[in-house]
C-alpha positions as CSV (number, residue, x, y, z in Angstrom):
1,M,107.6,228.7,40.7
2,E,109.6,227.8,43.6
3,E,107.9,230.3,45.9
4,I,104.5,228.6,45.0
5,R,106.0,225.1,45.6
6,D,107.3,226.4,49.0
7,A,103.9,227.9,49.9
8,Q,102.2,224.6,49.0
9,V,104.6,222.7,51.3
10,R,104.0,225.1,54.1
11,L,100.4,224.8,53.6
12,D,100.4,221.0,53.8
13,E,102.6,221.3,56.9
14,L,100.0,223.5,58.5
15,A,97.1,221.4,57.5
16,A,98.8,218.3,59.0
17,A,99.6,220.0,62.2
18,A,96.0,221.2,62.4
19,E,94.8,217.7,62.0
20,R,97.2,216.6,64.6
21,A,95.8,219.0,67.1
22,E,92.2,218.2,66.2
23,A,92.9,214.5,66.6
24,M,94.6,215.1,70.1
25,V,91.7,217.1,71.4
26,E,89.2,214.5,70.1
27,E,91.1,211.6,71.7
28,W,91.5,213.5,75.1
29,S,87.9,214.6,75.1
30,V,86.6,210.9,75.5
31,R,89.0,209.6,78.1
32,E,88.2,208.6,81.5
33,F,90.6,208.3,84.5
34,A,90.6,206.1,87.5
35,G,91.9,206.3,90.8
36,R,92.0,203.3,93.2
37,A,92.2,202.9,97.0
38,D,91.9,200.0,99.4
39,D,94.0,197.7,97.2
40,G,91.5,198.3,94.3
41,G,88.3,197.7,96.3
42,I,87.6,201.4,95.8
43,V,87.6,202.8,92.2
44,A,86.7,206.4,91.4
45,T,86.3,207.4,87.8
46,A,86.7,211.0,86.5
47,G,86.0,212.6,83.2
48,V,88.5,214.9,81.3
49,L,87.6,218.0,83.5
50,G,88.1,216.0,86.7
51,T,84.3,215.5,87.2
52,L,83.5,212.4,89.2
53,L,81.7,209.9,86.7
54,R,81.5,206.8,88.9
55,L,82.4,205.4,92.3
56,E,82.7,201.7,92.8
57,I,83.1,200.3,96.2
58,S,83.5,196.5,96.7
59,P,81.5,194.7,99.3
60,L,84.9,193.7,100.9
61,S,85.9,197.3,101.3
62,R,82.6,198.2,103.0
63,R,83.0,195.2,105.4
64,R,86.6,195.7,106.1
65,L,86.6,199.6,106.7
66,D,84.9,201.5,109.3
67,A,83.1,204.8,108.3
68,T,86.2,207.0,108.7
69,G,88.5,204.5,106.8
70,L,85.9,204.3,104.1
71,A,85.5,207.9,103.8
72,D,89.3,208.3,103.7
73,A,89.7,205.7,101.0
74,I,87.0,207.1,99.0
75,L,88.5,210.5,99.1
76,A,91.9,209.1,98.2
77,A,90.5,207.4,95.1
78,V,88.6,210.4,93.9
79,V,91.7,212.6,94.5
80,A,93.8,210.1,92.4
81,A,91.3,210.3,89.6
82,E,91.1,214.1,89.6
83,E,94.9,214.2,89.5
84,A,95.2,211.8,86.6
85,A,92.8,213.9,84.7
86,A,94.7,217.1,85.5
87,D,97.8,215.5,84.4
88,A,96.4,214.4,81.1
89,K,95.1,217.9,80.5
90,E,98.7,219.2,81.1
91,E,100.0,216.7,78.5
92,L,97.3,217.8,76.1
93,T,98.2,221.3,76.6
94,A,101.9,220.8,76.1
95,G,101.2,218.9,72.8
96,L,99.0,221.7,71.6
97,R,101.7,224.2,72.4
98,R,104.1,222.2,70.3
99,V,101.6,222.2,67.4
100,R,101.0,225.9,67.8
101,E,104.9,226.4,67.7
102,A,105.1,224.4,64.5
103,L,102.2,226.4,63.0
104,S,104.0,229.7,64.0
105,R,107.4,228.8,62.4
106,P,108.2,230.8,59.3
107,A,108.5,229.1,56.1
108,S,111.9,227.6,55.5
């Protein structure tokens, strides 16, 4: 009887871990990541895979920066957004590894 109870406890632990992993992926999949430059006058927004979704350039940044400065600031904002997305992906991967380790632990 104790073996059945232990098996049920382990099954419950596995189900909870799987639900946590699913929730983590679901939460991550809808996130957006912003990178800013020129004191926030330029904002690049990337999706979870680092794909550029939006680029916002304030009129002040357009007036204040020459073509080279504007290009540099846009690039800085896009790179910052991409890096934020990559960092979040690493955090998700680390969290999923922890869940996988919990799933692979033998029953106590």
